[in-house]
N, CA, C and O atoms as CSV, one atom per row, in Angstrom:
chain,resi,resn,atom,element,x,y,z
A,1,UNK,N,N,13.264,12.866,-17.095
A,1,UNK,CA,C,12.490,12.339,-15.791
A,1,UNK,C,C,13.317,11.624,-14.708
A,1,UNK,O,O,13.855,10.527,-14.850
A,2,UNK,N,N,13.347,12.477,-13.491
A,2,UNK,CA,C,14.272,11.862,-12.471
A,2,UNK,C,C,13.108,10.942,-11.342
A,2,UNK,O,O,11.878,10.973,-11.348
A,3,UNK,N,N,13.977,10.222,-10.503
A,3,UNK,CA,C,13.226,9.129,-9.898
A,3,UNK,C,C,13.422,10.153,-8.500
A,3,UNK,O,O,14.218,11.025,-8.153
A,4,UNK,N,N,12.198,9.493,-7.930
A,4,UNK,CA,C,11.717,10.103,-6.397
A,4,UNK,C,C,11.712,9.230,-5.438
A,4,UNK,O,O,11.844,9.355,-4.221
A,5,UNK,N,N,11.509,8.138,-6.256
A,5,UNK,CA,C,11.655,7.111,-5.003
A,5,UNK,C,C,11.313,5.865,-5.829
A,5,UNK,O,O,11.142,5.805,-7.046
A,6,UNK,N,N,11.250,4.886,-4.924
A,6,UNK,CA,C,10.860,3.306,-5.383
A,6,UNK,C,C,10.841,2.557,-4.109
A,6,UNK,O,O,11.331,2.793,-3.005
A,7,UNK,N,N,10.059,1.486,-4.632
A,7,UNK,CA,C,9.249,0.739,-4.005
A,7,UNK,C,C,8.267,-0.714,-4.560
A,7,UNK,O,O,7.824,-1.080,-5.649
A,8,UNK,N,N,8.244,-1.118,-3.508
A,8,UNK,CA,C,7.709,-2.738,-3.840
A,8,UNK,C,C,6.204,-2.944,-3.278
A,8,UNK,O,O,5.726,-4.076,-3.203
A,9,UNK,N,N,5.557,-1.907,-2.928
A,9,UNK,CA,C,4.210,-1.604,-2.610
A,9,UNK,C,C,3.106,-1.233,-3.550
A,9,UNK,O,O,3.108,-0.005,-3.641
A,10,UNK,N,N,2.539,-1.550,-3.995
A,10,UNK,CA,C,1.735,-1.744,-5.140
A,10,UNK,C,C,0.396,-0.545,-4.938
A,10,UNK,O,O,-0.157,0.278,-5.668
A,11,UNK,N,N,0.267,-0.999,-3.509
A,11,UNK,CA,C,-0.736,0.240,-3.234
A,11,UNK,C,C,-0.199,1.240,-2.693
A,11,UNK,O,O,-1.047,1.995,-2.219
A,12,UNK,N,N,0.908,1.599,-2.547
A,12,UNK,CA,C,1.254,3.074,-2.621
A,12,UNK,C,C,1.718,3.707,-4.007
A,12,UNK,O,O,1.853,4.907,-4.244
A,13,UNK,N,N,1.925,2.671,-4.843
A,13,UNK,CA,C,2.180,3.465,-6.260
A,13,UNK,C,C,1.211,3.852,-6.777
A,13,UNK,O,O,1.134,4.883,-7.445
A,14,UNK,N,N,-0.156,2.659,-6.417
A,14,UNK,CA,C,-1.373,3.107,-7.056
A,14,UNK,C,C,-1.633,4.736,-6.488
A,14,UNK,O,O,-1.467,5.778,-7.121
A,15,UNK,N,N,-2.088,4.558,-5.100
A,15,UNK,CA,C,-2.031,5.895,-4.701
A,15,UNK,C,C,-1.530,7.173,-5.438
A,15,UNK,O,O,-2.135,8.055,-6.046
A,16,UNK,N,N,-0.175,6.957,-5.162
A,16,UNK,CA,C,1.047,8.191,-5.689
A,16,UNK,C,C,0.447,8.427,-7.031
A,16,UNK,O,O,0.423,9.601,-7.399
A,17,UNK,N,N,-0.139,7.337,-7.987
A,17,UNK,CA,C,-0.480,7.543,-9.163
A,17,UNK,C,C,-1.511,8.348,-9.449
A,17,UNK,O,O,-1.405,9.267,-10.260
A,18,UNK,N,N,-2.981,7.980,-8.585
A,18,UNK,CA,C,-3.830,8.687,-8.624
A,18,UNK,C,C,-3.762,9.920,-8.186
A,18,UNK,O,O,-4.472,10.747,-8.759
A,19,UNK,N,N,-2.798,10.411,-6.941
A,19,UNK,CA,C,-2.814,11.843,-6.982
A,19,UNK,C,C,-2.042,12.384,-8.262
A,19,UNK,O,O,-2.573,13.284,-8.912
A,20,UNK,N,N,-0.847,11.888,-8.638
A,20,UNK,CA,C,-0.165,12.862,-9.467
A,20,UNK,C,C,-1.148,12.889,-10.999
A,20,UNK,O,O,-1.094,13.844,-11.774
A,21,UNK,N,N,-1.847,11.905,-11.189
A,21,UNK,CA,C,-2.963,12.290,-12.484
A,21,UNK,C,C,-4.160,13.344,-12.449
A,21,UNK,O,O,-4.713,14.030,-13.308
A,22,UNK,N,N,-4.352,13.121,-10.720
A,22,UNK,CA,C,-5.448,14.214,-10.740
A,22,UNK,C,C,-4.891,15.561,-10.408
A,22,UNK,O,O,-5.645,16.491,-10.120
A,23,UNK,N,N,-3.360,15.715,-10.446
A,23,UNK,CA,C,-3.033,16.899,-10.482
A,23,UNK,C,C,-2.237,17.591,-11.566
A,23,UNK,O,O,-1.774,18.732,-11.531
A,24,UNK,N,N,-2.144,16.483,-12.765
A,24,UNK,CA,C,-2.031,16.482,-14.007
A,24,UNK,C,C,-0.059,17.108,-13.707
A,24,UNK,O,O,0.579,18.140,-13.911
A,25,UNK,N,N,0.211,15.724,-13.133
A,25,UNK,CA,C,1.639,15.768,-12.627
A,25,UNK,C,C,2.552,14.585,-13.539
A,25,UNK,O,O,2.626,13.422,-13.142
A,26,UNK,N,N,3.270,15.083,-14.884
A,26,UNK,CA,C,3.821,13.901,-15.708
A,26,UNK,C,C,4.886,13.168,-15.018
A,26,UNK,O,O,5.847,13.749,-14.515
A,27,UNK,N,N,4.722,11.868,-14.987
A,27,UNK,CA,C,5.408,10.916,-14.119
A,27,UNK,C,C,5.394,9.454,-15.130
A,27,UNK,O,O,4.654,9.257,-16.094
A,28,UNK,N,N,6.062,8.869,-14.781
A,28,UNK,CA,C,5.804,7.428,-15.112
A,28,UNK,C,C,6.483,6.734,-14.000
A,28,UNK,O,O,7.210,7.281,-13.170
A,29,UNK,N,N,6.111,5.192,-14.068
A,29,UNK,CA,C,6.554,4.330,-13.519
A,29,UNK,C,C,7.128,3.157,-13.785
A,29,UNK,O,O,6.370,2.307,-14.253
A,30,UNK,N,N,8.321,2.836,-13.615
A,30,UNK,CA,C,9.168,1.985,-14.054
A,30,UNK,C,C,9.352,0.441,-13.473
A,30,UNK,O,O,9.502,0.378,-12.253
A,31,UNK,N,N,9.356,-0.441,-13.988
A,31,UNK,CA,C,9.685,-1.506,-13.240
A,31,UNK,C,C,8.609,-2.631,-12.940
A,31,UNK,O,O,8.791,-3.811,-12.643
A,32,UNK,N,N,7.439,-1.919,-13.106
A,32,UNK,CA,C,6.215,-2.429,-12.907
A,32,UNK,C,C,6.197,-3.973,-13.158
A,32,UNK,O,O,5.903,-4.702,-12.211
A,33,UNK,N,N,6.514,-4.549,-14.459
A,33,UNK,CA,C,6.447,-5.769,-15.167
A,33,UNK,C,C,7.251,-6.674,-14.582
A,33,UNK,O,O,6.866,-7.840,-14.488
A,34,UNK,N,N,8.712,-6.211,-14.014
A,34,UNK,CA,C,9.688,-6.897,-13.293
A,34,UNK,C,C,8.974,-6.996,-12.036
A,34,UNK,O,O,8.770,-8.172,-11.735
A,35,UNK,N,N,8.634,-6.355,-11.400
A,35,UNK,CA,C,7.946,-6.654,-9.903
A,35,UNK,C,C,7.169,-7.417,-9.980
A,35,UNK,O,O,7.279,-8.272,-9.101
A,36,UNK,N,N,6.017,-7.620,-10.930
A,36,UNK,CA,C,4.910,-8.437,-11.162
A,36,UNK,C,C,5.686,-9.741,-10.889
A,36,UNK,O,O,5.436,-10.430,-9.900
A,37,UNK,N,N,6.517,-10.021,-11.681
A,37,UNK,CA,C,7.050,-11.312,-11.812
A,37,UNK,C,C,7.957,-11.524,-11.191
A,37,UNK,O,O,8.311,-12.703,-11.212
A,38,UNK,N,N,8.783,-10.575,-10.349
A,38,UNK,CA,C,9.062,-11.208,-9.162
A,38,UNK,C,C,8.372,-11.851,-7.706
A,38,UNK,O,O,8.897,-12.321,-6.696
A,39,UNK,N,N,6.828,-11.618,-8.140
A,39,UNK,CA,C,6.243,-12.000,-6.816
A,39,UNK,C,C,6.296,-11.689,-5.508
A,39,UNK,O,O,6.095,-12.396,-4.520
A,40,UNK,N,N,6.602,-10.500,-5.615
A,40,UNK,CA,C,6.577,-9.566,-4.041
A,40,UNK,C,C,8.476,-10.016,-3.799
A,40,UNK,O,O,8.771,-9.976,-2.604
A,41,UNK,N,N,9.333,-10.293,-4.467
A,41,UNK,CA,C,10.780,-10.723,-3.760
A,41,UNK,C,C,11.114,-9.319,-3.496
A,41,UNK,O,O,10.574,-8.478,-4.213
A,42,UNK,N,N,11.940,-8.927,-2.555
A,42,UNK,CA,C,12.435,-8.143,-1.788
A,42,UNK,C,C,13.325,-7.583,-3.102
A,42,UNK,O,O,13.827,-8.343,-3.930
A,43,UNK,N,N,13.418,-6.286,-3.139
A,43,UNK,CA,C,14.823,-5.947,-4.072
A,43,UNK,C,C,14.434,-5.368,-5.227
A,43,UNK,O,O,15.131,-4.511,-5.769
A,44,UNK,N,N,12.848,-5.931,-5.905
A,44,UNK,CA,C,12.732,-5.659,-7.268
A,44,UNK,C,C,11.855,-4.723,-6.974
A,44,UNK,O,O,10.755,-5.153,-6.624
A,45,UNK,N,N,12.002,-3.472,-7.006
A,45,UNK,CA,C,11.202,-2.228,-6.768
A,45,UNK,C,C,10.564,-1.828,-7.994
A,45,UNK,O,O,10.846,-2.474,-9.004
A,46,UNK,N,N,9.435,-0.500,-8.110
A,46,UNK,CA,C,9.305,-0.078,-9.156
A,46,UNK,C,C,9.216,1.462,-8.376
A,46,UNK,O,O,8.811,1.817,-7.269
A,47,UNK,N,N,9.786,2.143,-9.500
A,47,UNK,CA,C,10.703,3.688,-9.739
A,47,UNK,C,C,9.652,4.145,-9.959
A,47,UNK,O,O,8.810,3.454,-10.533
A,48,UNK,N,N,9.345,5.611,-9.523
A,48,UNK,CA,C,8.378,6.210,-9.775
A,48,UNK,C,C,9.125,7.869,-10.063
A,48,UNK,O,O,9.585,8.593,-9.180
A,49,UNK,N,N,9.069,8.180,-11.575
A,49,UNK,CA,C,10.043,9.084,-12.494
A,49,UNK,C,C,8.983,9.994,-12.437
A,49,UNK,O,O,7.817,9.633,-12.601
A,50,UNK,N,N,9.372,11.374,-12.174
A,50,UNK,CA,C,8.701,12.846,-12.254
A,50,UNK,C,C,9.692,13.648,-13.309
A,50,UNK,O,O,10.911,13.494,-13.389
A,51,UNK,N,N,8.846,14.570,-14.124
A,51,UNK,CA,C,9.431,15.649,-14.766
A,51,UNK,C,C,9.759,16.392,-13.947
A,51,UNK,O,O,8.877,16.749,-13.166
A,52,UNK,N,N,11.377,17.037,-13.733
A,52,UNK,CA,C,11.972,17.815,-13.061
A,52,UNK,C,C,11.281,18.950,-12.726
A,52,UNK,O,O,11.428,19.338,-11.567
A,53,UNK,N,N,10.583,19.563,-13.429
A,53,UNK,CA,C,9.949,20.938,-12.806
A,53,UNK,C,C,8.725,20.710,-12.083
A,53,UNK,O,O,7.869,21.517,-11.721
A,54,UNK,N,N,8.798,19.488,-11.943
A,54,UNK,CA,C,7.301,19.327,-11.151
A,54,UNK,C,C,7.419,18.366,-9.737
A,54,UNK,O,O,6.514,17.789,-9.133
A,55,UNK,N,N,8.889,18.419,-9.445
A,55,UNK,CA,C,9.367,17.845,-8.579
A,55,UNK,C,C,8.602,18.088,-7.290
A,55,UNK,O,O,8.141,17.266,-6.497
A,56,UNK,N,N,8.564,20.017,-7.261
A,56,UNK,CA,C,8.460,20.345,-6.076
A,56,UNK,C,C,6.580,20.165,-5.839
A,56,UNK,O,O,6.057,19.642,-4.855
A,57,UNK,N,N,6.224,20.454,-6.420
A,57,UNK,CA,C,4.481,20.230,-6.808
A,57,UNK,C,C,4.366,18.539,-6.233
A,57,UNK,O,O,3.720,18.264,-5.222
A,58,UNK,N,N,5.002,17.632,-6.945
A,58,UNK,CA,C,5.031,16.010,-6.351
A,58,UNK,C,C,5.244,15.871,-4.935
A,58,UNK,O,O,4.490,15.197,-4.233
A,59,UNK,N,N,6.352,16.552,-4.447
A,59,UNK,CA,C,6.678,16.454,-3.072
A,59,UNK,C,C,5.615,17.006,-2.127
A,59,UNK,O,O,5.096,16.354,-1.221
A,60,UNK,N,N,5.333,18.335,-2.446
A,60,UNK,CA,C,4.309,18.930,-1.455
A,60,UNK,C,C,3.058,17.701,-1.605
A,60,UNK,O,O,2.501,17.137,-0.663
A,61,UNK,N,N,2.832,17.499,-2.940
A,61,UNK,CA,C,1.398,16.545,-2.837
A,61,UNK,C,C,1.365,15.388,-2.147
A,61,UNK,O,O,0.349,15.030,-1.551
A,62,UNK,N,N,2.550,14.647,-2.163
A,62,UNK,CA,C,2.743,13.428,-1.579
A,62,UNK,C,C,2.504,14.086,0.218
A,62,UNK,O,O,1.533,13.721,0.881
A,63,UNK,N,N,3.563,15.069,0.773
A,63,UNK,CA,C,3.591,15.558,1.755
A,63,UNK,C,C,1.954,15.876,2.531
A,63,UNK,O,O,1.537,15.405,3.588
A,64,UNK,N,N,1.288,16.791,1.624
A,64,UNK,CA,C,-0.063,16.985,2.199
A,64,UNK,C,C,-1.004,15.941,2.185
A,64,UNK,O,O,-2.116,16.275,2.591
A,65,UNK,N,N,-0.841,14.477,1.743
A,65,UNK,CA,C,-1.740,13.399,2.017
A,65,UNK,C,C,-1.453,12.249,2.631
A,65,UNK,O,O,-1.943,11.122,2.558
A,66,UNK,N,N,-0.193,12.919,3.522
A,66,UNK,CA,C,0.408,12.263,4.647
A,66,UNK,C,C,0.864,10.838,4.430
A,66,UNK,O,O,0.876,9.955,5.288
A,67,UNK,N,N,1.380,10.694,2.683
A,67,UNK,CA,C,2.534,9.679,2.543
A,67,UNK,C,C,3.752,9.757,2.760
A,67,UNK,O,O,4.429,8.822,2.334
A,68,UNK,N,N,4.380,10.763,3.411
A,68,UNK,CA,C,5.733,11.182,3.500
A,68,UNK,C,C,6.365,10.015,4.200
A,68,UNK,O,O,7.461,9.670,3.758
A,69,UNK,N,N,5.795,9.248,5.363
A,69,UNK,CA,C,6.346,9.084,6.157
A,69,UNK,C,C,6.335,7.354,5.538
A,69,UNK,O,O,6.806,6.540,6.332
A,70,UNK,N,N,5.857,6.832,4.272
A,70,UNK,CA,C,5.433,5.837,3.840
A,70,UNK,C,C,6.891,5.749,2.630
A,70,UNK,O,O,7.199,4.635,2.206
A,71,UNK,N,N,7.424,6.581,2.321
A,71,UNK,CA,C,8.077,6.795,1.388
A,71,UNK,C,C,9.719,7.340,1.453
A,71,UNK,O,O,10.088,8.456,1.819
A,72,UNK,N,N,10.671,6.082,0.933
A,72,UNK,CA,C,11.958,6.436,1.013
A,72,UNK,C,C,12.426,7.455,-0.021
A,72,UNK,O,O,12.900,6.906,-1.015
A,73,UNK,N,N,12.425,8.643,-0.058
A,73,UNK,CA,C,12.458,9.565,-0.892
A,73,UNK,C,C,14.129,9.387,-1.882
A,73,UNK,O,O,15.010,9.075,-1.081
A,74,UNK,N,N,14.507,9.474,-2.873
A,74,UNK,CA,C,15.968,9.121,-3.374
A,74,UNK,C,C,16.721,10.355,-2.693
A,74,UNK,O,O,16.292,11.504,-2.594
A,75,UNK,N,N,18.265,9.713,-2.130
A,75,UNK,CA,C,18.523,10.871,-1.193
A,75,UNK,C,C,19.151,12.380,-2.498
A,75,UNK,O,O,19.213,12.420,-3.727
A,76,UNK,N,N,19.458,13.279,-1.523
A,76,UNK,CA,C,19.752,14.432,-1.957
A,76,UNK,C,C,18.612,15.172,-2.844
A,76,UNK,O,O,18.963,16.144,-3.514
A,77,UNK,N,N,17.002,14.666,-2.877
A,77,UNK,CA,C,16.137,15.339,-3.308
A,77,UNK,C,C,16.066,16.363,-2.613
A,77,UNK,O,O,16.332,16.398,-1.411
A,78,UNK,N,N,15.623,17.501,-3.436
A,78,UNK,CA,C,15.157,18.757,-2.624
A,78,UNK,C,C,13.735,19.189,-3.107
A,78,UNK,O,O,13.339,18.709,-4.169
A,79,UNK,N,N,12.908,20.083,-2.395
A,79,UNK,CA,C,12.053,20.883,-2.841
A,79,UNK,C,C,11.820,22.354,-2.018
A,79,UNK,O,O,12.607,22.818,-1.192
A,80,UNK,N,N,10.991,22.753,-2.298
A,80,UNK,CA,C,10.936,24.208,-2.329
A,80,UNK,C,C,10.465,24.184,-0.463
A,80,UNK,O,O,10.996,24.993,0.297
A,81,UNK,N,N,9.659,23.381,-0.065
A,81,UNK,CA,C,9.521,23.210,1.513
A,81,UNK,C,C,10.879,22.708,2.397
A,81,UNK,O,O,10.871,23.064,3.575
A,82,UNK,N,N,11.723,22.134,2.066
A,82,UNK,CA,C,12.960,22.239,2.842
A,82,UNK,C,C,13.751,23.003,3.017
A,82,UNK,O,O,14.697,22.752,3.764
């Protein structure tokens, strides 16, 4: 799995998780327990990890649902549409 972005925004994590589940994109969210314990302290983010072969599909899905402006992708991450 490769990290595509991290955030402390639980609503964004929930929305992306639902999109990925609906499209059968293998992913995992790491750090959600630490983020909950932190009480919203900045710097304790959740990392969204995606299977490498599904990264182009994941990025395309994020873009198609208008979430690209809300996400700071990991530097150097490329997909077929860039």
